[in-house]
N, C-alpha and C positions, 0 to 999 in steps of 0.2 A: 487345584485352582488357586491362583494368587488371591491374597486377602481382598485386594480391591475388586477383583472380578466376583468373588463370593459375595461381598457386600452389595455390589450392584445387582446381582441375581436375586438376593433376598429382598432388596428394595423393590425390584420389578415385580416379584411374586406377590409381595404384600399389597402393592398398589393395584395390581390387576385383580386380585381377589376382591378388594373393595369395589372395583369398577364394575363388577357383575350386577350391581343394583341399578335399575333404570331410574330416570329422572322423575320429576313431579307429574309428568303426564302418563305414568304407567297405569293409572286407574281410570283415565279419561277415554271414553269411546264415543265417537260421533258417528251416527248411522247415516249411510247413503241409501237411497231408494231407487228402484228401477224406473226409468223414464217410459211413459206410456204415450207413444206418438212422437211426432217431430218436435224438436226444441229449436226455436229461432233465437239466434244470439243477437238480441236487440236491446238488452238492458231493461226489459219490461217485466219479466217473470210472470207473464199472464197465462201461460199454458197450464192446464189442469194438474199436470204432474207436480208442479212446484207447490201447489196448495197441499198435496198429499205427502210431501217429503217432511221428515222430522226436522224441527227447528232447534238450533243451538244458540244460546244467548249468554252463557256464563263466561263473559270476558273479564279480564283483570288488567289493570294498568301495568305497563313496563316503565313508563316515564310520564310525568315527573315524580310520581309517588308509587314505587313498586308495590304491587299487591293490592292497591286501593281499588275501590269500585269506579268504573269508568264514568266520565261525565255524560256520555251519550250511549244509547242502547244500540246494539248491533245484532243482527240475525243472520245465520248462515244455514243454507239448505243445499243439499248435494244430491244429484241424480247421476245415473250412468246408463249407458247402453253398450252395444257390442263394439262401438267405434270410439266413443268419447266418454269423459267424465265431465259433468257440468257443475259449476259452483255458482250459486246465487247469494250475494251478500247485500243485505239491506242496511245501509248506514244511516240510521235515524239521526236527526239533528234538530234540536230545539230552535236553532236560528239558521234555517236553510239559506237565507239570503247572504250569510257570511261564509258559505262553503267556498273554498278556494278551488277554482276550476281552470287555473292557468294551464296553457299548453306548452309542450316541449317536443323535441324529437324523441324517437323511440330510444329507450334505455337511458334517457337523461336522468340525472339525479334531481328530481323535482321535489321541492318542499311544499307540496300541495296536499289536499285531501286525497288519500289513496288507500287501497286495500292490497295486501300481498298474501298469496298462498304459499305455504312451505310444505313440500310433499317429499317424504322419504319413502318412495314406492318399493324399494328393495328391503326396507325395514332393517337396515344394518347399522343405523345410528351414527353413520359417518358422513353421508352425502345426501343432500336434499335439493330438489328443484325449487325455484322461486319464480312465481308469476305475479306481475303487478299491473293493476289498472288504476289510473288516477280518475278523479271526478270529471276531468275533461276528456276522458277516453284515451289517454296516452298509455300505450303498452310498454312493459319492460319485463325482462326476464334475466335470470342469473342462476348461480349455483352456490350453495353452501358446501364446503368441503373441509375435511379434517375436523368436522364437528363444529368449529367455531369461525372459520374463515369464509369470506364471501367474495365472489367475483361476478361482475356483470358481463363478462366476456362471453359466457355461454348464451347461445341464441337458439330458438326453435320457432317453428311455424304453428301458431295456435290462434284462436279467435277470441275476441272479447269486446264488450261494449258497455258503456256507462250511460245512465240517463237520470234526470232529476225526478223526484217524487215530491209530494206536498210536504213531507216532514223529513227530507234528506235526499239521498241519492242511492242508486243501485249499481252494483258492479256484477256483470255476468260473464263467466269464463266458460269456454269450451276447450278442453285439453284433449287432443287426440291420444289414444292409447299408444300409438306408434311413437310418440315423443318420450314416453315413460318406460323405464326398465322395471319389470316386476316379475315375480316367480309365477310359474304355471301351476297354481293350486286352486282348489274348489272355491275357497272364500279368501278374499284379499284382506290383509290388515296392513295398513300403511302408517308410518309416522306422519303426523299432520298438525298444522296449526294455521291460524289466520291472524295477520297483523293489520291493524287499521291505524292510520295516521290522521289526526284531526289538526289541521295546520294552524288555525287561529289560536288554538289552546296549547300548541306545542306538546300535544299529548299523543302518546303511542300506547295502544292497547293490544292484547293478544288473547287468543282463545285458551292458552295454557299459561300457567305462571312461569315466566322465563325472564327474570330480571337481567338488566345489562351487566350486573356484576358476576354472572354465573360462569363466564369463560367457556360457555357451551351453548349450542343451539339445537343441533339435530338430535342429540341424545336426550334432550328434555322435551321433545315433542309429545303431544297427545296421539291418539289413534283414530284413524278413519277406517271403518269396517262396514260390513253389510253388503259388500259388492261380491256377488256370486256369479260364477260362470264366465268371468272375464278371461279372455285368451290373449296372450301377448301377440301384438301385431307385428309380423315380420315385413313391414312395409319397406318399399324402396322409394327414395326421393331423388329425383334428378333435377338439376338446375343448369341447363346449358346457357352459355352466354356468348354474345358477339360484341366486341369492342373495337371501335375505330377511333383513331386519334391523329391529330396533326401537331407536330412539334416544330416550332420555329426556333432555331438555335444558331449560335455563331459558327461560321465555317471553320475557324481556326481555334485550336486549343489554347493558344497564347491569350491570356486574359487582357493583355494590352492591345489586342486587335479585336474589338467587339463586332466589327462589321467586315464583310457582308454576312448575312444570315441565310441559312438553308432551311427549306421546309421538308421535313421527313414525315410523310404520311405512312401509317402502319395499320394493319388489321390483325386482330387476334380472335381466335375462337377457343373455347374451353368448356369444361364440364365439371360440376361438383356432384358428388354422389353420397347419399346417406342410406345405409341399409342396416336393418336389424338381423344379424346372422342367427342369433338365438334370442330367447326372452331376456337374456342378461348381457349380451355382447352386441355392440354397435360398430359398424364400419363407416368411416368417413374417408372419402378420397377426392382428389382434385387433379385435373389434367390441365396443364398450361394455365395456372391461376393468374388472374389479373387483379391488382390492388390499386388501380389508378384513382379510386375515389377516396383513398385513405389520406388523412391530413398529414402534411410533411412534418418531419421531426423539428422540434424547436431549435432555433439557432442558439448556440451557447459559446462561451469562451472557456476552453479547458487548458489551463497552463500547468496542470499537475502532471505527474509521471504515471498516472493511473488512467485506464480506459474509462470513458464516460458510459453510463448505462442509459439506454433508451427503452421505453416500454414498447411492447408488441402491440400493433394496431391492426394487423392483417387477420381477416376473419377466420381463415382456415386454422391458424395457429392459436387464436384466442379462444376458440370454441373447443371444449372437451379436453383441454390440456391441464385442468386443475390437478389431475393425478400426477403429472410430471413436475409439479411445484415441489421445491425442497421442503423438508420438514422444518417447522418453526418460523415460516414466513414465505415470501415469494422471491423469485429470482431478482437479484439486485439488493435484497434486504438481508441476506444471509451471506457469510463469508465465502462459501463454496457451493456452487450449483452445477450439477452435471449437464443440465439441458437448458440452453438459452436459444429460443427459436429464432432470434434475430441473426444467428450465424448462418441460417439457411436462406439462400437466395439474396444475400447481401450484395454480392457483386455479380454472380452468375445466375441466370434465370432458372426458375424451377420448372423442370419438364413435367414432373408428376410427384404426388405425395399421397400417402395413405396412413390412417391411424385406426387402430382397433382398441376400443376401451370398453370396460364393463366388469362384470363379475364372473370369474372362471368357475368357482364353486362358492357356496355361501360363506361369507366372511373373507374372501380373497378377491381383491380388486386388481385388475391387470390393465396395462396400457402398452401398446406397441406402436411406434411411428417409424416410417421409412420415407425418405425423400431423396430424389435424384436431381441434382443441379447440373446443367450442361447447356452449352450454347455456342454458336459460331462466333468467330472473330476474324478480323482482317486488318492487315497493316494498311494504314491510310496515307494516301498522298493528298494532303490537305489543299494543295494548289489545284489538283485535278481530282475532285471527289468522284467516287464510283457511284453513279446514280442508278445502276441496274438493279432490278428487283429479282430476288431469288429465294426459293424455299430451301432451307437447309435441313439436312436429316437430323441434326442435333436439336433442332427447334422447329418441328414440322408444322406446328399450328400457328406460326407467326409469319407474317409477310410484310416486308418493308425493303427500302433501298439498302444496298451494301454499305453505303456511307454512314448509315445509322448504327452499324455493328460496333462493338467494342474494338479498340485498337490494340489490345494486348491479349495474350492467351487467356482462355477461360478454363481452368482445370476442372474437368468433370469430377464430381465428388458425390458419394453416397452417404447420407446421414441416417443414422439408425439410433433409436432410443427405446428402451423397454424398462418397465417398472412393475413391481408386484408388491402389494401391501396387504397384510392380513390382520384381521381384528384379533385383539387379545382382550378377553373380558368384554365389557360393555362399550367402552369408549376409548380404548387404547389400541395401539397398532405397532407392528414391526414390518419392515419392508426392505427391499433391495432394488437397485436400479443399475442400468448399464447404458452407455452411450458411446457412439463411435462415429467419427468422420473419416471415411476411407477414400483417399484420392484414387481415381481410376486411371492413373498414369504410372509410368515407371519411375525409377529413382533419378535423382539429380546428381550428376557427376561433379567432382571437384572442379573440373575445368569449366563447366556450365555455371557453377556457383560463383566463379570469379568474374563473370560478366556483369555489366551494369544491370540493374534491376529491369530496365525497360527492354533489355535484350535477352533476358533469361527465358528459357522455355517453360511450358506449363508444369513440367516435372519439378522445377525449382520453386514455382509460385504456389504449388499445392501445399496446404497445411492440414495435416491429419493428426488424429489422436484418438485415444479411447479412455474412458473412465468407468469405474465401478464404485458403488457405494452401498453400504448397509445403513439403515436408519431406524429410529425408534421414537415413539411419542406415547408415553405412558402417563396416565392421570388417575387421580383418585376418583371415587364415584361421583363426587360433586364437582369435579374438574377444577378445583381450586389449586391443588398441588400437583406438580408434574415434573418429569424429567424427559428431555428430548435431545436428539442429536443425530450426528451422522459421522461415519468413518468412510474414507474414500481413498482411491488410488488412481493413478493415471499412467499412460504410456504414450510416448510420442511416436507418430507414424509418418513416414514420407517426408517430403520437403527437402530443405537444404541439408547438406551433410552436417552443418553446425549452425545453431541459431543462439544468439546471446540475448538473455533477458536483461531487463533494466538494472538488475542488481549484480550483473556480471556472471550469473549462472549460465553455463553452456548446455544446451539441449541438443542431443543427437537422436536420429531415428533409433528407437528402442529404449531411450531414457525413461526411467520410471520414478514415481514419487508417490507420497501418501500424505494424508492429513485428516482433518475432521474438526468438528465442533460439538459442544454440549452446552445445554442450558438446563438449570434446575432451580426450583423455587416455588413460591406461592404466586400463581398467576391470576387468581380470581378472588372474589369476595370483597366486601367493604373493609376499610381500615388498612392496616399495614400489610404490604406485600414485599417480597424480596426475590432477588434473582442473582444467581452466580453463573458465570460462563467461562468457557475456555476455548480458544481457537488455536489450531496447530496446523502447520504445513511445512513440509521439507522444501529445500531450495528447488528441487526438480519436479514438484507437483505442478502440473499444468493442465487444467481442465478446460482451457479456453478454446480448444478446437471445436467443442460442442457445447460448452457451458459458459458460466460467467464466474470468474475468480479475480477479485480486485488485486490481490497481492499474494505472494508466497514467501517462504523463508521467514516464518513468523511464529513466535509464541505470543499469545495475547490473552491473559486472564483479565476478567472484568467483573464488577459486582454492582448491583443496583438495590437501593432501598426505596420503596414507594409507599405513599399513603393515598388511597383512593376513596372518595365518597361519591360514587356515581349517582346516588339517589339524594344528594344534597346534604348540607350541614349548615346550621344556623341560617343566615339570610341567603345563602348561595344554593343554586339548583344542583351544582356539582363542584367537586374540588379534586385536583390532582397535584401531588407533589412528588418529585423524583430526584434522588441524589445518587450519583454514580461515579465510578472511577475505574481506571485500568492502566495496564502497562503493556509493553511490547519489546521483544528482543529477538534476535535471529536464531535460526536453528542450524546454521551451517558450521557449528563448532566454535565460532568466534564469540558468540554471545553478545553481539553488538546491541547496545541499548537503542531501540527505535523510538522511544518516547513514553511519557506518562501523561495522563489526562484526568481531569475531574470536571464534572458537569452537574449543575442544578437547574431544573426547570419545573414550572408549575403553572396552573391556570385555575381560574374560577369561572363558573357560569353564573351570571348575575340574575336577579329576579326577572329582568327583561329578556332573558334567554340569550343575551350577548356574552361572548367570551372575552376575557382579558387575561394576559399571562406574561411571563418573563422567562428568560433563560440566560444563564451566565456560565462561563467555563474558562478553563485555563489549560494550555499545553505547556508542559515543563521542559520542552527541549528534547534532547536525545540526538541521534544521528540518522541521517538520510543515506541509505545505501543504494538508492536508485537514481540520484541526480547526476553523478559524474560520468556520463558518457559510457554506460554499461561496463564500468570497471569494477564496481562493487566497493570502491574506496569510500569509507564513511565520511560524510560531511556534516559537521555540527548543524543542528537545526535551531532556529530562533525559538525563544519563548514568547508566547502571545496569549492574550486574554480577550474576552469579548463580553458584551452585555446586550441583550436583545429584549425588545418589548413587542407584543403583538396584540391585535384586536380582531375579533370576528363577530360581526353583527348578526342578528337574527335573520336566518335565511327566508323567513316567511314574509319579509317586508318587500315593497316594490323597489327599494334601493338597498343594496347589500354591499358592505365594505369588508374586505379581508386585507389586513396590512400588517407588516412588521418593519421595524427599523433596528439596525444593529450598528454598534461602534466597537472597534477593537484596537488594541495597542500591540504593535509589533516591535520587538527589540532590534531586529534587522542586523544582528551580528556586529561587525566593527563600525557600521554606519550609525548615525544617531537614530534613536527610536522614533517611530512615527505612528500616527493614528490613521486607521482606515475606517471606512464606513460603507453602509449599503442599506438596501431596503427593497421591499416589494409591496405593491398595492394592487388590489383587484376590486374594481367598482362595477357592480352589476345593476342594470336598470331594467325594470319591467313596466314600461308605460302602458302596455296593453297586454291582455292575456296571451296573445299570439306572438308578441315581440319580446325579444331580449337582446340587450346590448351589453357587452362586457369589455371593459378597458383594463388592460394589465400593464403595469409599469414596474420595471426591475432595473435598479442601478447598483453599481458596486465600484468601490475604489479600494484596492488591496496593496499594501506595502510588503514586498517580499524581501526576505534575507537573501544573501548572495546566491545567485543561480548560475548554472553552468552556461558559459558563452562560447568557449572554444577550448580545444585540447591542444596544448603545446607539446614540445618535446620533453623527454626525460621525466614523464609522469608529472608534468606541470599543467596547470589549468588556469584559464582566464575566467574569472567570476565577476558578477556585477549584481548590485541590487536592482530590483525591478519594481516599478510602480505601474500597475495595470488598472484600467478603467473601462467599464462598458455600460451601455444603456440598451434596454430592450423595451419596445413599446408594441403591444399586441392588441389588436381589435378583433373581437368575435361578435358577429351579428347573426341572429337567428330569427327567422320568420316562419311560423308554423301556419300554413294555409289551412291544413287539415292534419289530423294525427298521422295520416299516411302520405302527406305531401309537405315537404319542408325545403326551405332555402337557407343555406348556411354560408357565411362568409368568414374568412380568416385572413388577417394581414399581420405580419411581424416585421418591424423595422429594427435592425440591430446594428450597433456600431461599437467599436472598441479601439483603444490605443494603448501602447506601452512604452515606457521610457526607462532606459538602462543607465545606471550610474549611481554612485561612484564604482570604480573598477578595482579589482584585487587579483593578485596572483597567489596560487596555492600550489603546494608540492607534497607528494607522498613518496613512498618507496615500494620496493618489491614485496614487502610484507603487508602492503595496503594499510599502513598506519593511518588511523583516523586523522582527519584535518579539523583542527579547532579554529574558531574565529580569531583567537588571539595570535595564531600563526600566519594569518593572511597578510600579505604585503600590498599596500596601496600602489597602484600603477596607473599610467596613462594609456588609454585604449579607446576604441570605438566599437559599438555594436549596432546592429540594425534595429532601430526602433520600429514599431509596427503600427499600422492603422488599417482598419477594415470596416467596411459598411456593406450591408446586404438587406434585401427586401424579399420576403416570401408572401405570395398571395395565393389564396385557394377559395374558390366559390363552387359549391356543390348543390345542385338541385336533385332531390331524391323523391321519386314517386313510386310508391308501392301500388301499382295499378290493379293488382289482384293479390290475394293472399299468398305471400311468399315470393311474388314476382316483382322485380324492380326495374326502373329506368333511371339511369344517372346521366346528368349532363354536368361536366366538370371543366372548369377553367383554372389553370395554375400559371403562375409566373415566378421565376427565380431570377432576381436581379442582383448582380454584384457590382460594387463600385470599381471604377477604373483605378488600377494600381498606381502607386506613386512612381513617377518616372525615375529612372536611374540618375543618381547624382542629386536628387532633391530629398529634403528631409520630410518624412511623413508628418502630416499635421497632428498636433497634440490637441485634438478636439473630438467631441462626440457628435458634432453636427454632421449630417450626411453629405460630405463633400464628394463631388464627382460621381454621385450614385447613378444617375440616369445616363451618364456617359459610358458606363461600363457594360460588360457583356450581360445579356439577358436571354432567358429561354422561356418561351411561351408555349403552352400546350392546351389543346381542347380535346376532351374525351367524351364520346357518346357510348354508353355501355347499356346493353339490354340483356336481362336474364329472365328466364321463364321457369316457374316452379311446377313440377309435375310429380304426383305420387300415386302409387298403386300397391 
């Protein structure tokens, strides 16, 4: 074994040996009692069974003073029967008139008085369910995974109620056994804790000592026991839906011709299924899913050579996919991710999908997902649209006019992802994953590839690939020190005979690549922490058929030194200081320097519980191998620096402000240096417990070094400096009529413009010699300046008319500004010019679903 491999093996062995010791909750056992008779979930706790259940009150503070005695007393009682586990929490309060009972939509991040249950029912110290009730009766749920990470995307159907009492308030939960995974044993022992938030005191308390500095949650839980005779419920949950919508859209695809408009009515039916196959394995499936109630993606201006990342919002993909998250973070926050669910159904409708998640054997978690995207298409005669209605075999549960079908081929593709992760010791793990996008069409011939993209068949438009990875996340028993990472490989499948990446790398069907990343250091505890990391990818590593990979052809070492005082220091409630730096160069044998960077950021939490902080950084230049028209010719990058200030006020107030302002200096190559600036502000107003108004403003002015404008002959390029400007104004309005009846409104107005100049000519050679700024030649030329303006509207009425069953009424509008006529100069303004003269699409959706379980 190589010395490096032997050293890593010894380190893993030593760390996992220490990891076999449980956290501080190892000696804490909270007893549940059997329920005698019916339990009504009304927040009263007046049934006789509650009085006979053991009471637990030994809570400790998490914040602001870890380990201290809580300011207010809390009682917990637990009951169970053959169908549910019931939790009753009495949150005593010496000033009940000051309890924060503000309302919000389900799963919203409320800074109100609340109680959260954390339940590790498999008792594997890695994953735990979270159920939350606020003093106003608002429900929330989520999942802790990888011991320390949390997602609110997991949802389930359970009942809960809150009610006031003379000296506080009561939270009552009824969690169906069918929601939880647990072993089939005579007596259950689950990981368990209760967290309570006292809003006016900014105080968080918990039933087990679990400070914010621990870098762990699930492995530090106490125990819930005393539940005998519980049998895992292999329940089946069905949620059929019916959705009808009317879409009013421009008849012509040319944005300069916004009228006339056509009305496209459509009808969809579908089904969601959840089933417990065993006590530890759950199946989720969906047929013809509809996500019309999901808020539209935020409008952005992306002038980089990298793909923009957008978060997943579709319920089927957000629920139960925590196991598919990459080690060390979430998709978009790590350099290489095998599975990015936004790839599925992005352009082609989803016919059906299914995922299987759970525990195969004790200590081994598994997840499998499969989805098929396919749909009809039809060439359009926009002058004479085909208004006939037809059911298509590739999308049999959708009905609408032929003119509403896509106008280009929709390559049917099967997406598959599988992951398995096994526990090592108490709170460490190793795992492996595989993902594949398989086009269900033949190959693209060279002759077909030569056609214009709009004329190419589905075989050429298909983009497939597969990836595999092994990962590890090993920590010491206290979770403070650790090493984590991933090694991965990819293979290109189907599509064009050749495809050129932004850095000039050519991919062909069968091309393979490999890469990975590693992080090691001290991740928890007060005081100093450190982290070292390294990212690597070969030029032909391409995980983007199924995953998210921002770049390839890259070596990137980095390091961070941190100082954290999460429990306060001196006059501050918390303090964080971070100093880091890194470098990057290519892996293609040329060793092209892609840049160096350094960054310092920090914040303090004031005695008022407000945050203030700053960040400053510098990029030291290097070469950009992605800018020059997929040639891979390195172009010198500018040096730039920035300084940022931010403030975040206490979220418990009726008026909350989060804002930052940044200024940066850009050297801009041969052009004179220039200053850019930007900022973002979010103002939230809560004039009434049931109302919230949030106004967001984002502005930016960036000065770019020479950018590619055109490719000339003989490896010559036309370049130009670019000044880009944008403004985004977003309004979010929420009205909570009742916790199960909400009205939400969303509106974003976005505009941008860009100005090119001065212009330069650059030249390279067959050896792809790097182009330096000093070699650029000033020239006279023109480029198309740009101006865009758009408006997105979304209004959603959500009514959960019975537990798990919902009715949605949704209105959306997408409005684009009328493009600048040929021959005219685009306006250099952020004002919304010609907005309402441009093309617009309006849609109204009525969606009904019904929840049934057996």
